[in-house]
Structure formats: structure tokens, C-alpha cells
C-alpha positions in Angstrom: 76.2 -158.0 170.8 77.1 -154.2 170.4 77.5 -154.9 166.6 73.6 -156.0 166.5 72.4 -153.4 168.3 74.0 -150.8 166.4 72.7 -152.0 162.9 69.2 -152.4 164.4 69.0 -149.1 165.1 69.4 -147.4 161.8 67.2 -150.3 160.2 64.5 -149.3 163.0 64.8 -145.5 162.2 64.5 -146.0 158.5 61.7 -148.3 159.1 59.8 -145.4 161.2 60.4 -143.0 158.4 59.0 -145.3 155.8 56.0 -145.9 157.7 55.3 -142.2 158.2 55.8 -141.5 154.9 53.1 -144.0 153.9 50.7 -142.8 156.7 50.9 -139.2 155.9 49.6 -139.5 152.3 46.3 -140.8 151.3 44.1 -141.3 148.6 40.1 -141.2 148.2 37.7 -141.5 145.5 34.3 -140.4 144.6 32.1 -142.1 141.9 28.6 -141.8 140.2 26.4 -144.5 139.8 25.3 -143.4 136.3 25.6 -140.4 134.0 24.0 -137.3 135.7 24.3 -138.7 139.1 25.8 -137.1 142.0 29.4 -138.6 143.4 29.0 -140.7 146.3 32.1 -141.3 148.4 33.8 -144.9 148.7 35.1 -145.9 152.0 36.2 -143.0 154.2 36.5 -140.1 151.3 33.7 -138.3 153.2 36.1 -137.8 156.2 38.7 -136.5 153.8 36.9 -134.4 151.2 33.8 -132.3 151.5 32.1 -132.1 148.2 29.2 -129.3 147.0 27.9 -130.6 143.6 26.0 -128.8 141.1 24.7 -129.5 137.7 28.2 -129.1 135.8 30.5 -128.1 138.9 31.9 -129.9 141.7 33.3 -128.0 144.8 35.7 -129.5 147.0 37.2 -128.6 150.4 39.6 -130.6 152.2 39.1 -131.6 155.5 42.5 -133.0 156.2 45.5 -131.1 154.9 46.5 -130.0 151.3 45.7 -131.7 148.5 48.5 -133.0 146.1 46.5 -134.1 143.1 42.9 -134.1 141.6 41.9 -136.5 139.1 38.9 -136.4 137.2 37.2 -139.0 134.7 34.3 -138.2 132.4 31.8 -140.4 130.9 32.7 -142.4 127.8 30.9 -141.1 125.0 30.3 -142.8 121.8 29.9 -141.2 118.0 28.7 -145.0 116.8 32.3 -146.0 115.4 34.6 -144.4 118.4 34.3 -144.4 122.1 35.9 -141.6 124.0 36.5 -140.9 126.9 38.0 -137.9 128.9 39.9 -137.0 132.1 41.9 -134.2 133.9 44.6 -134.2 136.4 45.6 -131.3 138.6 49.0 -131.4 140.2 49.3 -129.4 143.0 46.1 -127.4 143.0 46.6 -123.7 144.3 47.1 -123.9 147.8 45.6 -127.6 147.9 42.8 -126.5 150.4 39.8 -126.1 148.1 38.8 -126.0 144.5 36.4 -126.3 141.5 36.2 -129.0 139.2 34.4 -128.1 135.7 34.4 -130.6 132.9 31.1 -129.6 131.4 29.2 -132.4 132.8 28.9 -134.3 136.2 31.9 -136.3 136.2 31.9 -140.2 136.5 34.5 -140.3 139.0 36.9 -138.0 141.2 40.0 -138.9 143.2 42.1 -136.7 145.3 45.7 -137.3 146.6 46.3 -135.9 150.0 49.7 -135.6 152.0 53.4 -134.7 151.2 
């Protein structure tokens, strides 16, 4: 009986650490319905990130802690032969508390990763 108890303790500790690691990171996303439209939160995104949108700029403020990555997708553009799409990813933005996204147009979608 003693062996079983000592084996369960490390497994329980490892499970707790993994659960805390998963719980401490979060990914949220905002998306626009069409080119030129404002971004709308998907799910609980508005509880995690506050957005202020202008014509070509999106200002963001984290409500729950530092942001570790911001990924932005632009609308696809076609020249008649080739369809081009753009995106930008910023890993570890300065301070992680707030920032500005400026890709020259209103983006199609933006996602934020928060946590450690």
C-alpha cells in the first residue's frame, strides 16, 4: 500500500502543474465580417483584450495580463492572376500590456496569446 501512495503523489503533482500551465495561457481572436468592417470579438475575447479601432490602426489593451504574441491577417488581394494574402506576427510585444497594429488597412482577423 505504501508503494502505491508514493507513486500516486508524483503523478498528482505533475497533473496539477500541467493543468496550471494550460490554464495560464489563453488564445483569443477578433474577426471582421468583410473588408473595411470593424473587428468583432469571438467568444470571450472582449473580456481578455480591449480594442480601439481607427481607419488603419487598431489599438489594443490587455485586460488579463501580458500578451505574448499578436498575429494579424490582412484581406486577400488579387491582381487577376495571383491571389496574395498578408499577415504579421509579433512575439513578445514590448511590455505585453498594450500596443498598436498598423497594416495599412482594417485587418481581417487578429489573435492574441496571453499568459506565460
